[in-house]
C-alpha positions as CSV (number, residue, x, y, z in Angstrom):
1,M,234.5,-57.1,12.4
2,E,231.7,-60.1,11.7
3,Q,228.5,-58.7,9.5
4,V,225.3,-60.3,9.5
5,I,223.5,-58.9,6.6
6,V,220.2,-57.9,7.1
7,T,217.7,-55.8,4.6
8,S,214.6,-54.2,5.4
9,D,211.7,-55.2,3.1
10,N,209.4,-51.8,4.6
11,A,210.8,-48.3,5.5
12,P,209.4,-46.0,7.1
13,I,207.1,-42.8,6.1
14,W,208.5,-40.8,8.7
15,S,210.8,-40.0,11.6
16,V,211.0,-37.4,14.0
17,E,213.6,-37.2,17.2
18,L,212.3,-37.6,20.4
19,P,211.8,-35.5,22.5
20,F,213.2,-37.4,25.8
21,E,215.4,-39.7,26.4
22,D,213.5,-42.0,28.4
23,G,209.8,-42.8,28.2
24,S,207.1,-45.3,27.3
25,L,204.1,-44.6,24.0
26,Y,201.1,-44.5,24.1
27,P,198.1,-44.3,22.2
28,D,196.2,-40.6,22.2
29,G,193.2,-41.2,21.5
30,A,193.0,-40.0,17.9
31,V,195.9,-40.9,15.5
32,G,198.9,-39.4,16.7
33,C,200.7,-41.0,20.0
34,L,202.3,-39.6,23.5
35,I,205.3,-40.5,24.7
36,A,205.3,-39.8,28.4
37,T,207.7,-39.9,31.6
38,Q,207.0,-39.4,35.1
39,R,208.6,-36.2,34.7
40,E,207.6,-35.4,31.2
41,L,204.6,-35.4,28.6
42,A,204.8,-35.0,24.9
43,A,202.3,-35.0,22.1
44,V,203.2,-36.5,18.2
45,T,200.8,-35.7,15.8
46,A,199.9,-38.5,12.8
47,D,202.9,-36.5,10.3
48,G,205.5,-37.1,12.8
49,Q,205.4,-33.0,14.2
50,V,206.2,-32.9,17.8
51,R,202.7,-31.4,18.5
52,W,204.6,-30.0,22.1
53,S,206.4,-31.6,25.0
54,H,206.3,-30.1,28.3
55,E,207.9,-31.3,31.6
56,V,205.3,-31.9,34.2
57,P,204.5,-32.5,38.0
58,F,206.3,-35.8,39.0
59,Y,204.3,-39.1,38.9
60,R,205.2,-42.3,39.7
61,S,203.0,-44.4,37.4
62,R,204.0,-42.8,33.5
63,E,200.7,-43.3,32.0
64,P,198.6,-40.9,30.8
65,L,194.9,-41.5,29.7
66,A,193.4,-40.2,26.8
67,R,189.3,-40.0,25.3
68,D,187.6,-36.9,23.8
69,G,190.6,-34.6,23.3
70,R,191.7,-34.7,26.8
71,I,194.4,-36.1,28.5
72,Y,194.0,-37.3,32.2
73,R,197.1,-38.0,34.8
74,I,197.7,-37.5,38.7
75,E,199.4,-34.5,39.4
76,D,200.2,-33.3,43.2
77,G,197.1,-34.6,44.4
78,H,194.6,-34.2,41.6
79,I,194.0,-35.7,38.6
80,V,194.6,-32.9,35.6
81,A,192.8,-32.8,32.7
82,R,195.4,-31.7,29.7
83,D,194.4,-30.3,26.3
84,L,195.3,-32.7,23.8
85,V,196.3,-29.8,21.0
86,T,198.2,-27.7,23.9
87,G,199.4,-30.0,26.3
88,L,197.8,-27.2,29.2
89,P,196.0,-27.8,31.7
90,V,192.1,-27.4,31.3
91,A,190.6,-29.0,34.4
92,S,191.3,-30.3,37.6
93,I,189.5,-32.3,40.5
94,D,191.6,-32.8,44.4
95,V,191.7,-36.2,45.4
96,G,194.3,-36.2,47.9
97,P,198.4,-36.8,48.1
98,D,198.1,-40.5,48.5
99,A,196.5,-41.2,45.3
100,F,198.2,-43.6,42.6
101,S,197.3,-45.6,39.1
102,L,194.6,-43.8,37.6
103,D,192.4,-45.4,35.2
104,F,188.7,-44.9,33.9
105,D,185.9,-46.0,35.6
106,P,182.9,-47.6,33.3
107,W,180.4,-45.1,35.3
108,G,182.5,-42.0,33.3
109,G,184.3,-41.4,35.9
110,F,187.6,-42.1,37.4
111,V,189.7,-45.1,39.7
112,F,192.6,-45.0,41.0
113,R,194.7,-46.1,44.3
114,E,195.3,-44.5,47.4
115,E,198.3,-45.6,49.3
116,P,198.7,-43.6,52.2
117,Q,202.4,-44.1,54.0
118,Q,200.4,-44.6,57.2
119,G,197.3,-46.2,57.2
120,E,194.7,-48.5,55.3
121,A,195.7,-48.4,51.6
122,R,192.2,-48.4,49.3
123,L,190.9,-48.7,45.5
124,R,188.4,-45.2,45.2
125,S,186.3,-44.7,42.5
126,V,185.2,-40.7,42.0
127,T,182.5,-38.9,39.5
128,T,184.3,-36.9,37.0
129,D,184.2,-33.9,39.4
130,G,186.0,-35.3,41.9
131,A,182.4,-36.4,44.1
132,P,183.2,-39.6,46.0
133,R,181.6,-42.7,44.6
134,W,183.1,-45.5,46.4
135,A,186.6,-46.9,48.3
136,V,187.3,-50.1,49.3
137,P,190.6,-51.5,51.5
138,M,193.1,-53.4,49.9
139,P,194.7,-56.0,51.9
140,H,197.6,-55.4,50.4
141,V,199.9,-52.4,48.9
142,A,200.1,-54.6,46.0
143,D,196.9,-55.2,44.7
144,A,194.6,-53.6,42.0
145,L,197.9,-53.3,39.8
146,H,195.6,-55.3,37.3
147,L,192.6,-53.4,36.6
148,R,189.8,-53.6,34.1
149,V,186.8,-52.9,32.8
150,L,184.3,-55.6,32.2
151,G,180.4,-54.6,31.5
152,D,179.2,-52.0,34.7
153,L,181.9,-53.8,36.6
154,I,185.4,-52.8,38.1
155,V,188.1,-55.9,37.8
156,A,190.8,-55.8,40.3
157,D,192.9,-58.3,41.9
158,M,193.1,-57.9,45.5
159,D,194.7,-60.5,47.8
160,N,195.6,-62.8,45.0
161,R,192.2,-62.7,43.9
162,L,189.6,-61.3,41.4
163,R,187.1,-59.4,42.8
164,A,184.8,-57.3,41.0
165,Y,182.8,-54.5,42.4
166,D,179.8,-52.5,41.0
167,R,178.9,-48.6,40.9
168,D,177.8,-48.8,44.5
169,G,181.3,-50.4,45.6
170,R,179.6,-53.8,46.2
171,L,181.5,-57.0,45.5
172,R,179.8,-59.1,43.1
173,W,182.2,-61.9,42.6
174,V,185.3,-63.3,43.8
175,S,187.2,-65.9,41.0
176,W,190.1,-67.7,41.3
177,P,191.4,-71.1,39.2
178,H,188.4,-73.3,39.1
179,L,186.4,-71.3,41.4
180,W,184.2,-68.7,42.3
181,L,181.8,-67.1,44.6
182,T,178.9,-64.8,44.0
183,D,178.0,-61.8,46.7
184,P,180.6,-63.0,48.6
185,D,180.4,-62.3,52.7
186,P,184.4,-60.9,52.8
187,A,184.7,-63.9,55.9
188,E,183.7,-66.6,53.8
189,I,186.3,-65.8,51.1
190,P,189.4,-68.6,51.7
191,P,192.7,-66.5,51.8
192,A,195.0,-66.6,48.9
193,E,198.0,-69.5,49.2
194,Q,201.9,-68.4,49.3
195,H,202.7,-69.1,46.1
196,D,199.3,-67.9,44.5
197,D,199.4,-65.2,42.2
198,V,197.3,-63.0,39.5
199,A,200.5,-62.4,36.6
200,D,198.6,-60.7,33.8
201,L,194.8,-59.4,33.3
202,L,194.0,-58.8,30.0
203,D,190.5,-57.6,28.1
204,Y,189.5,-60.7,25.8
205,D,186.1,-60.2,24.1
206,G,183.9,-57.7,26.2
207,T,182.1,-60.2,28.0
208,R,185.2,-62.2,29.3
209,L,188.6,-61.4,30.5
210,L,191.6,-63.4,30.0
211,T,194.2,-64.0,33.2
212,R,197.5,-65.7,34.4
213,W,197.2,-67.1,37.4
214,E,199.8,-68.9,39.1
215,W,200.5,-71.1,42.3
216,R,202.9,-73.5,43.8
217,S,202.2,-76.6,41.7
218,G,201.4,-74.9,38.3
219,G,199.7,-72.3,36.5
220,G,198.3,-70.6,32.7
221,F,195.9,-68.7,31.5
222,Y,192.2,-68.3,32.4
223,L,189.2,-66.5,30.9
224,V,186.9,-64.9,33.2
225,D,183.3,-63.8,32.8
226,E,181.0,-61.4,33.8
227,L,179.8,-63.9,37.1
228,G,182.7,-64.5,38.0
229,R,182.9,-67.7,36.4
230,S,187.1,-69.1,35.3
231,T,187.3,-71.6,32.7
232,P,191.0,-73.2,31.9
233,Y,192.3,-71.4,28.4
234,I,196.3,-72.9,28.4
235,T,197.4,-74.7,31.5
236,T,200.7,-75.6,29.7
237,R,203.4,-73.5,31.8
238,Q,205.2,-73.9,28.1
239,V,203.5,-70.9,27.6
240,R,205.4,-67.5,28.6
241,P,203.8,-64.3,29.8
242,A,203.1,-61.0,27.7
243,P,200.8,-62.8,25.3
244,A,198.8,-60.5,22.8
245,V,194.7,-60.8,22.0
246,L,194.0,-59.9,19.1
247,P,190.6,-60.5,16.6
248,S,190.6,-63.3,13.8
249,V,189.1,-63.1,10.3
250,D,185.8,-64.1,11.9
251,G,185.6,-62.2,14.5
252,R,186.7,-64.3,17.5
253,P,189.7,-63.2,19.7
254,R,192.9,-65.2,19.0
255,L,195.7,-65.4,21.3
256,A,199.5,-64.8,20.5
257,V,201.6,-66.0,22.8
258,Q,205.6,-67.5,23.2
259,G,205.4,-70.8,23.1
260,P,209.0,-73.2,23.8
261,H,212.2,-73.1,22.5
262,R,214.3,-75.8,21.8
263,Q,218.1,-76.2,20.9
264,D,220.2,-77.6,18.3
265,E,223.4,-77.9,17.0
266,L,223.1,-74.4,15.2
267,G,221.6,-72.5,18.5
268,F,218.5,-71.8,19.4
269,T,215.1,-72.4,17.9
270,Y,212.0,-69.4,19.2
271,T,208.3,-70.1,18.5
272,V,205.6,-67.9,18.5
273,W,201.5,-69.5,18.7
274,M,198.6,-68.2,17.2
275,V,195.9,-69.9,19.7
276,E,192.5,-70.2,18.0
277,G,189.4,-71.5,20.0
278,D,190.6,-75.0,21.4
279,G,194.4,-75.7,18.9
280,V,197.5,-73.6,17.4
281,A,196.2,-72.0,14.3
282,W,199.8,-71.5,13.5
283,T,203.2,-70.7,14.7
284,H,206.1,-68.7,13.6
285,E,209.6,-69.8,14.5
286,L,212.1,-66.7,15.2
287,G,216.5,-66.8,15.4
288,V,216.0,-65.1,18.5
289,A,213.5,-64.4,21.5
290,P,211.1,-62.1,20.5
291,T,210.8,-59.0,23.0
292,R,206.8,-58.3,22.3
293,L,203.9,-59.4,20.9
294,R,201.2,-57.1,19.7
295,P,198.1,-56.6,18.0
296,G,198.6,-54.9,14.6
297,A,195.9,-53.8,12.2
298,G,193.5,-55.8,10.2
299,G,194.4,-59.0,12.2
300,T,198.1,-59.0,12.0
301,L,200.4,-59.5,14.6
302,L,203.3,-57.0,15.2
303,V,206.6,-59.1,16.9
304,S,210.0,-57.5,18.0
305,S,213.4,-58.3,19.3
306,T,215.7,-56.1,20.5
307,P,218.3,-56.4,22.6
308,T,219.1,-54.7,25.7
309,Q,221.7,-51.2,25.8
310,R,224.2,-53.3,27.5
311,R,224.5,-56.1,25.2
312,W,224.2,-53.5,22.6
313,D,227.3,-51.7,23.8
314,T,229.1,-54.6,24.7
315,Y,229.0,-56.6,21.2
316,H,227.8,-54.5,17.8
317,W,231.0,-53.1,17.2
318,L,232.3,-56.9,17.4
319,K,229.9,-58.8,15.5
320,T,226.5,-56.6,14.2
321,L,223.2,-57.1,16.3
322,W,221.1,-56.3,13.2
323,H,219.6,-59.5,12.7
324,E,218.1,-59.4,16.3
325,T,216.8,-56.0,16.3
326,F,213.3,-55.6,14.2
327,V,209.9,-55.3,13.5
328,R,207.9,-58.0,12.1
329,C,204.4,-58.1,10.9
330,L,202.9,-61.2,10.3
331,A,199.6,-61.4,8.3
332,P,196.7,-63.6,10.1
333,D,197.8,-66.6,8.5
334,G,201.0,-66.3,10.0
335,A,203.0,-65.5,6.8
336,T,205.4,-62.8,7.0
337,R,203.9,-59.4,5.5
338,W,207.0,-57.4,6.4
339,T,210.3,-57.2,8.8
340,W,211.6,-53.5,9.8
341,Y,215.6,-54.2,11.2
342,A,216.0,-50.8,13.3
343,P,219.0,-48.9,13.3
344,G,219.7,-49.0,17.2
345,V,218.2,-50.8,20.5
346,I,214.2,-50.5,19.8
347,T,213.1,-48.2,23.1
348,L,209.4,-48.0,22.6
349,G,206.7,-49.4,21.1
350,P,206.2,-51.1,18.4
351,L,202.1,-49.5,18.5
352,A,199.6,-49.7,16.2
353,R,197.7,-46.8,15.8
354,P,193.8,-47.2,14.7
355,D,194.6,-46.3,10.9
356,G,197.0,-49.5,11.1
357,V,200.5,-47.2,11.3
358,V,203.0,-48.9,12.8
359,L,204.8,-46.8,15.6
360,V,208.7,-47.4,16.9
361,A,211.3,-45.9,18.8
362,A,215.1,-46.6,18.4
363,G,218.5,-44.6,18.1
364,G,217.0,-41.5,19.6
365,R,214.4,-41.4,16.5
366,L,210.7,-42.5,16.3
367,Y,209.6,-44.0,13.0
368,A,206.6,-44.4,11.6
369,L,206.1,-47.9,9.3
370,P,203.5,-48.3,7.1
371,A,201.0,-51.3,7.6
């Protein structure tokens, strides 16, 4: 067997066995984390103890919300609040059996999608006690998959446009590349073309969102402000999706993206670009394609790579794959701060806690790496 020698320059603070095999990793609103599947929910403390693990009613969207010591998810047609310390239910409001995809609204309540098997799909907002605030129709079942809060507005993709709604459910603007309508009459909104798509929607700087629009002949990243005005940011299609937004040293946001790759006689070289303002502040080269880009602490960037489980099972015994199974922390200037090579396929994370500790799961265990 051919050996590839790799050495981590960062050692875990602790590790703990995962409470279940599948799942996703989320912040808990404090300094621990949550691990969730569609039927299970667990909390891990800051020092690596599994505080609790519960089977929970099935929910199509596994993502729980956490705020003020409570965890929120939709269970059996109710928005259920669970105590962060015990994981047990402490409050519940009835929102109907078709509720799906829960999020916080900017007015202290909740917003969610409603998808009946028959009838019209809607985007709904309710108060903390479940009182209806408003409901707007969704033209397509796939609408509102991307949803963000911008100031006192809810911005969601509807009919492959971005639409902003206020506290009363009033449509304040509609935006798409280079064009926007303020307080539009729905009849005035041009229909989207076949290949139009809102591919991503991210928080940017508190007054703008970052969206990736795609259309038949092009696509790119745009900044959208509180009035719906869209400004081109990155229009080359050499940049791949799933960027990471992180603050710069002077407070201006920066955007980490996977740039183009090149091939020579030695193989492929992949690049990570750090875009700042109108230019690229630095680039970082990798011998394998990055799987995820995530913001770290203090302006750092977390870059991870992992093979699929099938590739690991097929090739690791023949040629070790440690060199393509890692988390790397890049300093604000692009220099490598540390690299940690995982003992198996990375299944969760990386996720940076508020204190900077990096959480990542591999080989059936959750690891905490110092910032």
